[in-house]
LUMSEKOL-646349 format. One record per residue (C-alpha): residue number from 1; residue in three letters; x, y, z. Coordinates in Angstrom, 1 decimal, m for minus. Example, Ala and Ser with C-alpha at 12.3 -4.5 7.8 and 13.67 -1.06 7.14 Angstrom:
2
- 1	ala	12.3	m4.5	7.8
- 2	ser	13.7	m1.1	7.1
! end
This chain:
525
- 1	met	6.6	m16.5	m20.7
- 2	glu	6.8	m14.2	m17.7
- 3	val	4.2	m15.0	m15.0
- 4	pro	2.1	m11.9	m14.5
- 5	gln	2.6	m10.4	m10.6
- 6	ser	m1.0	m11.0	m9.9
- 7	glu	m0.4	m15.4	m10.5
- 8	arg	2.7	m15.5	m8.5
- 9	val	3.1	m16.4	m5.2
- 10	asp	4.7	m13.9	m3.2
- 11	glu	8.0	m14.4	m2.2
- 12	val	7.6	m14.1	1.5
- 13	asp	5.1	m17.0	1.4
- 14	ile	7.2	m19.2	m0.6
- 15	phe	10.1	m18.6	2.0
- 16	leu	7.6	m19.5	5.2
- 17	ser	6.2	m22.4	3.5
- 18	ser	9.8	m23.8	3.8
- 19	gln	10.5	m23.1	7.7
- 20	asp	9.7	m25.6	10.5
- 21	gly	7.7	m22.8	12.1
- 22	gln	9.0	m24.3	15.6
- 23	ile	9.1	m22.3	18.5
- 24	gln	12.3	m23.1	20.3
- 25	arg	12.2	m23.0	23.9
- 26	pro	16.0	m23.3	25.9
- 27	lys	16.6	m25.9	28.3
- 28	gly	15.0	m24.5	31.6
- 29	pro	15.4	m24.5	35.5
- 30	asn	13.6	m28.0	35.7
- 31	cys	15.2	m29.9	33.0
- 32	arg	17.1	m32.9	34.2
- 33	his	18.6	m34.0	31.2
- 34	pro	21.6	m33.3	28.9
- 35	ala	22.2	m30.3	26.9
- 36	arg	21.0	m32.2	23.7
- 37	gln	18.1	m34.2	25.0
- 38	lys	14.2	m32.5	24.8
- 39	cys	11.9	m32.9	27.7
- 40	thr	7.7	m31.4	27.9
- 41	gly	9.6	m28.2	29.5
- 42	cys	11.6	m27.4	26.5
- 43	leu	10.7	m29.1	23.4
- 44	pro	9.9	m26.8	20.5
- 45	leu	6.3	m25.3	20.5
- 46	asp	3.4	m25.0	17.3
- 47	pro	3.4	m21.9	15.8
- 48	phe	0.0	m22.1	16.5
- 49	asp	0.3	m23.0	20.3
- 50	glu	m2.7	m20.8	22.0
- 51	glu	m1.3	m20.5	25.6
- 52	tyr	2.5	m19.1	23.8
- 53	leu	0.0	m16.4	21.5
- 54	lys	m1.5	m15.8	25.1
- 55	glu	1.9	m15.3	26.2
- 56	lys	3.0	m12.9	24.2
- 57	asp	m0.5	m10.9	23.5
- 58	ile	m0.9	m12.1	19.9
- 59	lys	m4.5	m12.1	19.1
- 60	his	m4.2	m13.7	15.7
- 61	met	m2.5	m16.6	14.6
- 62	ser	m0.5	m15.8	11.3
- 63	phe	m1.8	m17.3	8.0
- 64	his	1.0	m20.2	7.7
- 65	ala	0.5	m21.2	11.5
- 66	his	m3.1	m21.3	10.5
- 67	val	m1.8	m23.5	7.4
- 68	arg	0.3	m25.2	9.3
- 69	lys	m2.8	m26.2	12.2
- 70	leu	m4.8	m27.3	9.4
- 71	leu	m2.2	m29.8	7.9
- 72	gly	m1.7	m31.1	11.1
- 73	ser	m5.5	m32.1	12.1
- 74	his	m5.0	m34.2	9.1
- 75	gly	m2.9	m36.9	10.3
- 76	lys	1.1	m36.7	9.4
- 77	gly	0.0	m39.7	6.7
- 78	thr	m2.1	m38.1	4.7
- 79	ser	m1.5	m36.6	1.4
- 80	leu	m4.1	m33.7	1.8
- 81	lys	m1.7	m30.5	0.9
- 82	lys	m4.7	m28.0	m0.2
- 83	pro	m6.3	m27.7	3.0
- 84	leu	m8.0	m23.7	2.1
- 85	glu	m11.5	m23.4	0.9
- 86	asn	m13.1	m20.3	m0.2
- 87	leu	m16.3	m19.6	1.2
- 88	arg	m19.2	m19.0	m1.3
- 89	cys	m21.9	m16.8	m0.6
- 90	ser	m23.3	m16.3	m4.2
- 91	leu	m25.0	m18.8	m6.7
- 92	lys	m23.0	m20.9	m8.5
- 93	thr	m23.4	m20.6	m11.9
- 94	asn	m23.8	m22.8	m15.1
- 95	cys	m25.4	m26.1	m12.9
- 96	thr	m26.3	m28.4	m15.5
- 97	ser	m29.2	m30.3	m13.1
- 98	his	m32.1	m27.4	m13.8
- 99	gln	m32.7	m24.5	m15.6
- 100	pro	m31.0	m20.9	m14.7
- 101	tyr	m32.3	m19.1	m11.3
- 102	pro	m34.5	m18.1	m10.7
- 103	lys	m36.6	m20.6	m12.6
- 104	gly	m34.4	m23.3	m11.0
- 105	ile	m32.2	m23.9	m8.0
- 106	cys	m30.6	m26.6	m5.7
- 107	thr	m28.3	m27.7	m3.1
- 108	his	m25.1	m28.0	m5.3
- 109	cys	m25.4	m24.5	m6.5
- 110	lys	m27.4	m22.8	m4.1
- 111	pro	m24.6	m21.0	m1.5
- 112	gln	m25.1	m22.3	2.2
- 113	val	m25.8	m20.1	5.2
- 114	val	m23.1	m18.4	6.8
- 115	thr	m22.9	m18.1	10.6
- 116	leu	m20.2	m15.1	11.1
- 117	asn	m17.8	m15.9	13.3
- 118	arg	m14.3	m13.9	14.3
- 119	gln	m11.3	m14.7	11.9
- 120	lys	m8.8	m16.2	14.3
- 121	phe	m5.5	m15.9	11.9
- 122	arg	m4.7	m12.9	9.8
- 123	his	m2.9	m12.6	6.0
- 124	val	m0.7	m9.9	7.7
- 125	asp	0.5	m9.3	11.2
- 126	asn	2.2	m5.9	11.3
- 127	ile	1.8	m3.0	9.0
- 128	gln	5.2	m0.8	9.2
- 129	ile	5.4	2.3	7.8
- 130	glu	9.3	3.5	6.7
- 131	asn	9.4	6.9	8.4
- 132	gln	7.7	9.7	9.4
- 133	glu	8.3	11.7	6.0
- 134	leu	6.2	9.3	4.4
- 135	val	3.3	9.8	5.9
- 136	asn	3.8	13.9	6.6
- 137	gln	3.9	14.3	3.3
- 138	phe	0.5	12.2	2.8
- 139	leu	m1.3	14.3	5.5
- 140	asp	0.1	18.0	3.9
- 141	tyr	m3.2	17.4	1.6
- 142	trp	m5.3	17.7	4.6
- 143	arg	m3.6	20.1	6.5
- 144	leu	m3.7	22.6	3.6
- 145	ser	m6.8	22.2	2.2
- 146	gly	m8.8	20.5	5.5
- 147	his	m10.0	18.0	3.2
- 148	gln	m9.6	14.1	3.8
- 149	arg	m7.1	12.2	1.4
- 150	val	m6.7	8.4	0.4
- 151	gly	m4.2	6.6	m1.1
- 152	tyr	m2.7	3.3	m2.2
- 153	leu	0.5	1.4	0.3
- 154	ile	3.2	0.8	m1.9
- 155	gly	5.7	m1.4	m0.6
- 156	gln	6.1	m5.4	m0.2
- 157	tyr	5.9	m8.1	2.0
- 158	gln	8.3	m9.4	4.2
- 159	pro	8.6	m12.1	6.9
- 160	his	7.5	m10.8	10.6
- 161	pro	9.6	m12.6	13.5
- 162	glu	7.9	m11.3	16.4
- 163	val	4.8	m13.5	15.0
- 164	pro	6.1	m17.5	14.7
- 165	leu	5.9	m17.4	10.6
- 166	gly	4.3	m14.1	10.8
- 167	ile	4.0	m11.7	7.5
- 168	lys	4.7	m7.8	7.6
- 169	ala	3.1	m5.0	5.0
- 170	thr	6.4	m2.7	4.6
- 171	val	5.0	0.3	3.4
- 172	ala	8.2	2.5	1.1
- 173	ala	5.3	5.0	m0.7
- 174	ile	2.0	6.1	m0.9
- 175	tyr	0.6	6.6	m4.2
- 176	glu	m2.7	9.2	m4.6
- 177	pro	m5.0	8.5	m7.4
- 178	pro	m7.3	10.7	m8.7
- 179	gln	m10.1	11.3	m6.4
- 180	his	m13.0	14.3	m5.3
- 181	cys	m12.2	15.2	m1.4
- 182	arg	m14.4	16.6	0.7
- 183	glu	m14.2	17.4	4.1
- 184	asp	m16.4	14.6	5.5
- 185	gly	m15.7	11.6	2.8
- 186	ile	m13.5	10.5	m0.5
- 187	glu	m15.1	10.2	m3.6
- 188	phe	m12.6	7.4	m6.4
- 189	leu	m12.1	8.6	m9.8
- 190	glu	m11.0	6.6	m12.8
- 191	asp	m7.5	6.1	m13.1
- 192	lys	m6.4	6.2	m16.4
- 193	asn	m2.8	5.4	m15.0
- 194	glu	m3.7	2.3	m13.4
- 195	lys	m1.8	0.2	m15.6
- 196	thr	1.3	2.4	m15.3
- 197	val	1.8	2.7	m12.0
- 198	asp	1.2	m1.4	m12.0
- 199	glu	4.2	m1.2	m14.5
- 200	leu	6.5	1.1	m12.4
- 201	leu	6.2	m1.0	m9.4
- 202	glu	6.4	m4.5	m11.6
- 203	met	9.7	m2.7	m12.4
- 204	leu	10.8	m1.8	m8.9
- 205	gly	9.8	m4.5	m7.9
- 206	leu	6.9	m3.6	m5.7
- 207	gln	3.3	m3.8	m5.5
- 208	arg	0.3	m2.6	m3.6
- 209	val	0.2	m3.7	m0.1
- 210	gly	m3.2	m1.4	1.0
- 211	trp	m4.5	1.5	1.0
- 212	ile	m4.5	4.3	3.9
- 213	phe	m7.3	6.9	4.5
- 214	thr	m7.4	10.1	6.3
- 215	asp	m10.5	10.8	8.8
- 216	cys	m9.3	14.1	10.8
- 217	trp	m11.1	16.6	12.2
- 218	thr	m9.4	19.5	13.5
- 219	ala	m10.0	20.2	17.6
- 220	asn	m7.5	22.9	18.1
- 221	arg	m5.7	24.1	14.5
- 222	ala	m3.1	26.4	17.1
- 223	glu	m1.7	23.0	19.0
- 224	gly	m2.4	20.7	16.2
- 225	thr	m5.1	18.5	17.6
- 226	val	m8.1	16.3	16.1
- 227	his	m10.6	15.2	17.7
- 228	tyr	m10.8	11.3	18.8
- 229	thr	m13.8	9.7	16.9
- 230	arg	m13.3	6.1	16.3
- 231	his	m13.1	4.3	19.5
- 232	lys	m14.5	1.3	21.0
- 233	asp	m17.5	3.1	22.3
- 234	ser	m18.1	4.4	18.3
- 235	phe	m16.6	2.5	15.7
- 236	phe	m13.2	1.4	14.5
- 237	leu	m14.4	0.8	10.7
- 238	ser	m17.5	2.0	9.0
- 239	ala	m19.8	m0.2	7.5
- 240	glu	m18.7	1.5	4.2
- 241	glu	m15.3	1.5	4.5
- 242	cys	m15.2	m2.7	5.8
- 243	ile	m17.5	m2.7	2.0
- 244	thr	m14.7	m0.9	0.4
- 245	ala	m11.9	m2.6	2.3
- 246	gly	m13.9	m6.1	0.6
- 247	met	m13.8	m4.8	m2.5
- 248	leu	m9.8	m3.9	m2.4
- 249	gln	m9.1	m7.4	m0.6
- 250	asn	m11.0	m9.4	m3.6
- 251	ala	m9.0	m7.0	m6.1
- 252	his	m5.8	m8.4	m4.7
- 253	pro	m6.2	m11.8	m3.6
- 254	asn	m3.7	m13.7	m2.4
- 255	val	m2.1	m16.7	m4.1
- 256	thr	m1.6	m19.7	m2.4
- 257	asp	m1.0	m23.2	m3.8
- 258	tyr	m2.7	m24.6	m0.4
- 259	ser	m6.1	m24.0	m2.2
- 260	met	m7.6	m25.3	m4.7
- 261	asp	m8.6	m22.3	m6.2
- 262	arg	m4.8	m21.1	m5.9
- 263	arg	m6.8	m17.8	m4.1
- 264	tyr	m7.1	m17.5	m1.0
- 265	gly	m8.1	m14.4	1.0
- 266	ser	m5.9	m11.1	1.0
- 267	lys	m2.9	m9.7	2.4
- 268	phe	m4.3	m6.3	1.4
- 269	val	m4.3	m3.9	4.5
- 270	thr	m6.4	m0.9	5.4
- 271	val	m4.7	2.0	7.3
- 272	val	m6.6	4.9	9.1
- 273	ala	m5.3	8.0	9.5
- 274	ser	m7.3	9.1	12.8
- 275	gly	m7.1	11.2	16.2
- 276	asp	m6.1	8.8	18.9
- 277	glu	m6.7	9.1	22.8
- 278	ser	m3.8	11.7	23.0
- 279	met	m5.7	14.1	20.1
- 280	his	m3.2	13.4	18.0
- 281	val	m3.0	11.8	14.7
- 282	asn	m2.4	8.1	14.6
- 283	phe	m2.2	5.3	12.4
- 284	his	m4.6	2.0	13.0
- 285	gly	m4.0	m1.0	10.6
- 286	tyr	m6.7	m3.5	10.0
- 287	gln	m8.2	m6.2	7.1
- 288	val	m11.9	m7.4	7.0
- 289	ser	m12.3	m11.2	7.6
- 290	asn	m12.2	m13.7	4.3
- 291	gln	m16.4	m14.0	5.3
- 292	cys	m16.7	m10.2	4.7
- 293	ala	m14.8	m10.3	1.5
- 294	ala	m17.2	m13.1	0.4
- 295	met	m20.5	m11.3	1.4
- 296	val	m19.0	m8.0	m0.8
- 297	glu	m18.1	m10.3	m3.9
- 298	ala	m21.6	m11.8	m3.9
- 299	asp	m23.0	m8.0	m3.0
- 300	ile	m25.1	m9.1	m0.3
- 301	leu	m23.7	m6.0	2.4
- 302	cys	m24.8	m2.8	2.6
- 303	pro	m24.4	m0.4	5.1
- 304	thr	m26.8	1.6	7.1
- 305	leu	m27.8	5.2	6.8
- 306	tyr	m27.0	6.7	10.4
- 307	thr	m25.3	4.2	12.4
- 308	pro	m21.7	3.3	11.0
- 309	glu	m20.8	0.6	13.1
- 310	leu	m24.0	m1.8	12.0
- 311	ala	m23.8	m3.6	8.3
- 312	tyr	m27.0	m5.1	6.3
- 313	val	m27.7	m7.9	4.4
- 314	arg	m30.0	m6.8	1.7
- 315	glu	m33.6	m8.1	1.7
- 316	thr	m34.3	m7.1	m1.9
- 317	pro	m32.0	m8.8	m4.8
- 318	leu	m30.3	m6.5	m7.4
- 319	ser	m31.9	m8.5	m10.1
- 320	glu	m33.8	m11.1	m10.4
- 321	thr	m30.7	m13.6	m10.9
- 322	his	m29.1	m11.9	m8.0
- 323	tyr	m29.1	m14.5	m4.8
- 324	ile	m29.7	m13.2	m1.3
- 325	thr	m28.0	m16.1	1.6
- 326	asp	m28.9	m16.0	4.8
- 327	val	m26.4	m14.7	7.2
- 328	gln	m26.3	m14.7	11.3
- 329	tyr	m24.5	m14.4	14.0
- 330	thr	m24.4	m15.6	17.7
- 331	glu	m24.6	m12.8	20.8
- 332	lys	m25.0	m13.6	24.3
- 333	asn	m28.6	m12.1	25.4
- 334	glu	m29.5	m10.5	29.0
- 335	tyr	m29.2	m13.9	30.5
- 336	gly	m25.6	m14.6	29.5
- 337	ala	m26.9	m17.1	27.0
- 338	glu	m25.4	m17.1	23.7
- 339	val	m28.8	m16.9	20.9
- 340	met	m29.0	m16.5	16.9
- 341	lys	m29.3	m13.3	15.5
- 342	asn	m30.3	m12.5	11.8
- 343	gly	m28.1	m10.4	10.0
- 344	arg	m30.4	m7.5	9.2
- 345	pro	m28.4	m5.6	11.1
- 346	leu	m24.8	m6.8	12.2
- 347	pro	m22.4	m5.4	14.2
- 348	val	m19.0	m4.5	12.1
- 349	glu	m16.6	m6.2	14.9
- 350	tyr	m17.4	m9.5	13.4
- 351	leu	m16.0	m8.7	10.1
- 352	leu	m12.8	m7.2	11.4
- 353	val	m9.1	m8.4	12.2
- 354	asp	m6.7	m6.0	13.9
- 355	val	m3.5	m5.6	12.6
- 356	pro	m0.8	m3.2	14.2
- 357	ala	0.5	m0.6	12.1
- 358	gly	3.5	1.9	13.3
- 359	met	6.9	2.5	12.2
- 360	pro	10.3	0.9	13.1
- 361	lys	12.6	2.9	16.1
- 362	glu	15.0	3.2	12.9
- 363	pro	13.6	5.0	10.0
- 364	his	14.4	3.0	6.7
- 365	tyr	14.3	4.8	3.2
- 366	thr	13.8	3.0	m0.2
- 367	phe	12.7	6.1	m1.8
- 368	his	14.5	9.5	m0.3
- 369	val	12.4	11.8	1.3
- 370	ala	12.5	15.8	2.0
- 371	ser	12.6	16.1	5.4
- 372	ser	12.9	19.3	7.8
- 373	thr	16.6	18.4	8.9
- 374	ser	17.5	17.7	5.3
- 375	ser	19.4	20.5	3.4
- 376	arg	16.8	19.8	0.3
- 377	thr	13.8	21.7	0.8
- 378	ile	12.1	21.6	m2.3
- 379	lys	9.8	18.3	m2.7
- 380	phe	8.8	16.8	m5.8
- 381	asn	4.5	17.1	m6.0
- 382	val	2.7	14.3	m5.1
- 383	glu	0.4	13.1	m8.5
- 384	asn	m2.9	14.4	m8.4
- 385	arg	m2.9	17.4	m6.4
- 386	gln	m3.6	20.0	m8.9
- 387	thr	m6.7	21.2	m6.5
- 388	ile	m4.3	22.6	m3.8
- 389	gly	m2.4	23.9	m6.3
- 390	gln	0.8	21.6	m6.4
- 391	ile	1.5	20.8	m10.1
- 392	gln	4.1	18.4	m11.4
- 393	gly	6.6	19.4	m14.1
- 394	gly	7.3	22.9	m15.4
- 395	ala	8.9	24.8	m12.1
- 396	asn	8.5	22.2	m9.6
- 397	leu	10.9	20.0	m11.7
- 398	thr	13.2	22.3	m12.5
- 399	gln	13.8	23.6	m9.0
- 400	tyr	13.6	19.8	m7.8
- 401	ser	16.3	18.8	m10.0
- 402	gly	18.4	21.9	m8.9
- 403	glu	18.7	20.6	m5.4
- 404	phe	20.8	17.8	m6.9
- 405	ser	24.3	18.0	m8.1
- 406	ser	25.7	16.1	m11.4
- 407	asn	26.6	13.1	m9.0
- 408	gln	23.7	12.9	m7.1
- 409	phe	21.0	11.9	m10.2
- 410	leu	20.5	8.8	m8.1
- 411	glu	19.3	10.5	m5.2
- 412	gln	17.3	12.4	m7.4
- 413	ala	15.9	9.7	m9.0
- 414	thr	15.0	7.4	m6.0
- 415	asn	11.9	8.9	m5.7
- 416	phe	9.0	7.0	m6.4
- 417	his	6.5	10.1	m7.7
- 418	phe	9.4	11.2	m10.2
- 419	leu	9.6	8.1	m11.7
- 420	leu	5.9	7.8	m12.1
- 421	tyr	6.0	11.7	m13.5
- 422	leu	8.8	10.2	m16.4
- 423	met	6.0	7.5	m17.1
- 424	thr	3.1	9.4	m17.0
- 425	asn	3.7	13.2	m18.3
- 426	glu	2.0	14.5	m21.5
- 427	met	4.8	16.7	m22.5
- 428	val	7.5	13.5	m23.6
- 429	gln	6.7	10.2	m23.6
- 430	ile	10.0	8.6	m22.1
- 431	ser	10.0	5.0	m23.9
- 432	asp	9.4	1.7	m20.9
- 433	glu	12.6	0.2	m22.2
- 434	trp	14.4	3.6	m20.6
- 435	val	12.4	3.9	m17.9
- 436	lys	13.5	0.5	m16.5
- 437	arg	16.7	1.1	m17.3
- 438	leu	17.0	4.0	m14.8
- 439	cys	14.5	1.5	m12.1
- 440	asp	17.0	m0.7	m12.6
- 441	ala	19.9	1.7	m11.0
- 442	val	17.5	3.0	m8.7
- 443	lys	16.7	m1.0	m7.3
- 444	ala	20.6	m1.3	m7.5
- 445	gln	21.7	1.9	m5.9
- 446	asp	24.2	1.9	m9.0
- 447	arg	25.1	5.7	m9.5
- 448	gly	27.5	5.1	m12.5
- 449	ala	24.2	3.7	m14.2
- 450	ala	22.0	6.9	m12.6
- 451	met	24.7	9.5	m13.9
- 452	asp	24.6	7.3	m17.5
- 453	trp	21.2	7.1	m17.9
- 454	ala	20.7	11.1	m17.3
- 455	ala	23.7	11.5	m19.8
- 456	gln	22.4	9.7	m22.5
- 457	cys	18.4	9.9	m22.3
- 458	glu	17.9	12.1	m25.3
- 459	asp	13.9	12.0	m23.9
- 460	trp	14.9	12.9	m20.4
- 461	his	16.5	16.1	m22.1
- 462	gln	13.9	17.2	m23.9
- 463	leu	11.6	17.0	m21.0
- 464	met	13.8	19.1	m18.5
- 465	ala	14.3	21.5	m21.9
- 466	ile	10.6	21.7	m21.8
- 467	ala	10.2	22.2	m17.8
- 468	his	12.5	24.5	m18.1
- 469	ala	10.9	27.3	m21.0
- 470	asn	7.5	26.6	m19.0
- 471	asp	9.3	27.1	m15.4
- 472	gly	7.9	30.7	m15.6
- 473	ala	11.6	32.3	m15.5
- 474	ser	13.2	34.7	m17.7
- 475	his	15.7	33.2	m20.5
- 476	asp	17.2	36.5	m21.8
- 477	gly	20.8	37.4	m21.8
- 478	ile	24.1	35.7	m23.8
- 479	pro	25.4	32.0	m22.3
- 480	val	28.7	31.9	m22.0
- 481	ile	30.7	29.2	m20.3
- 482	pro	32.3	29.4	m16.9
- 483	gly	35.7	31.3	m17.8
- 484	gly	33.6	33.5	m20.2
- 485	glu	33.6	32.0	m23.7
- 486	ser	30.6	31.6	m25.5
- 487	tyr	28.5	28.6	m25.0
- 488	val	26.0	28.4	m27.5
- 489	gly	25.9	32.0	m29.4
- 490	glu	24.9	35.0	m28.5
- 491	ser	21.0	36.3	m27.5
- 492	ser	19.3	39.6	m29.5
- 493	ser	18.5	40.7	m25.7
- 494	gly	22.5	41.0	m24.7
- 495	gly	23.6	41.8	m20.9
- 496	gly	23.6	38.0	m20.2
- 497	ser	27.3	37.7	m19.8
- 498	gly	26.8	36.1	m16.4
- 499	thr	25.3	32.7	m17.5
- 500	trp	25.5	29.9	m19.5
- 501	asn	23.8	27.6	m21.4
- 502	cys	23.6	23.5	m20.6
- 503	thr	24.2	21.4	m24.0
- 504	his	21.8	19.2	m22.7
- 505	cys	18.7	21.1	m20.8
- 506	thr	18.8	24.8	m21.7
- 507	phe	19.2	25.2	m18.6
- 508	gln	20.4	28.6	m17.6
- 509	asn	23.5	28.6	m15.1
- 510	glu	25.7	31.0	m13.2
- 511	val	28.9	31.2	m14.0
- 512	gly	31.3	29.7	m11.7
- 513	arg	28.9	26.3	m11.5
- 514	gln	30.8	23.3	m12.9
- 515	asp	27.3	21.4	m13.8
- 516	cys	24.3	22.4	m14.4
- 517	ser	22.1	23.1	m11.4
- 518	met	19.0	21.4	m13.1
- 519	cys	20.3	17.9	m14.8
- 520	gly	23.0	17.8	m13.2
- 521	leu	25.5	17.2	m16.0
- 522	pro	28.8	18.7	m16.5
- 523	ala	29.2	22.0	m18.5
- 524	ala	31.0	21.8	m22.2
- 525	asn	33.8	22.4	m22.7
! end
């Protein structure tokens, strides 16, 4: 029986666990030994070496470097292999020593007092968005409506060589779930296709690696500038956003064999699209600390009303069985001495972990995206954008398909939103088996397999026929094949001798084409 994605250790973790992680150093000018020997000046460094990280301006050690440090601190002769222990901020249930809380409580089931510390490691060391077109398509919603937008980052986790034993989240697509968008905020709505999306990602070998949202406020529309609202004198993530990030991280735990629970923290990242110092849209990456995620899981953290940079530990339990543990943090007073403060309120900076976000110098395209420099101008509409008039299927499907020739169905299908539409459209239910075959062709970039799929899948032919019938075009006339022979019989209206109908999707094509401009299949002779 195949282990589900949520129970599997990520491939990047398996790979990094097998690496020694040592930072190799070349022989220096002060070395006085043969080439095969080492001295203190050229011995390899540990991946958690503080001086090296400081020299390379790496703010946090990687997760696997953190694990190596913990394992090393217990001595080489120890058999300890699971050094990670999850923080618990809620009561342990089913304690046999007393009656259930509030009638009884003991030190065994009571959570410890939480003293907030800035997390010294991070689960993900870099966020790499594959190309500019990907985020431009996401930002188009805000540009067209003036409303903010949220989406899930689709991609995979890969090694990040710039950080010792580092991990990067590579973003290949953005899925936009159902949501209610406003000028000043976003509300998640129930997503009936949530499981279908995850099934598609499983077929493609991808997963949700994070979420992204906009916080853009137009400064000058003619110049395309936006206000610079998030900085050190205001806030980077609001308390409400930190709580949402904590909920999403808890929903996407990091599976690891270094913990008795086989869960520790999360690789799920947060990206904010907002104005920077130059008043242009930029992308900033974060995670919340494991302490923050534990407090969110225990439901003891809430936002403040008028100060987004401050969170607040609840004073009143949500029910009689809801226990609120004490939370505190240290802060320097006016005399420079560290003093303990109560977490009512607490600065969210204690809960944040910065994660650099950006794009590679050479763009990469897991999925084909129409760009301003591309000869293809019709994009396949993104899901759940009906409020701005972007609807999938019908005219959009036929026009998008018309951008590709018969031998370019692979390029047509290498589109995340197109593949998801095949699974979620309400016109024709294409079986999972057929979608899996197409996803395999897309993963392998197998042109022949993709063309065979287009030729053999009857559900696809039917979907195109329905889309063509609903695209608002006129279909009167006598369809003929190139050369003038009758193709499927005469129409009662006559006058259509310059077109021929495709036997697969029934689309009317101009005489002279050797393949269908909609489904891409060759004309029947």
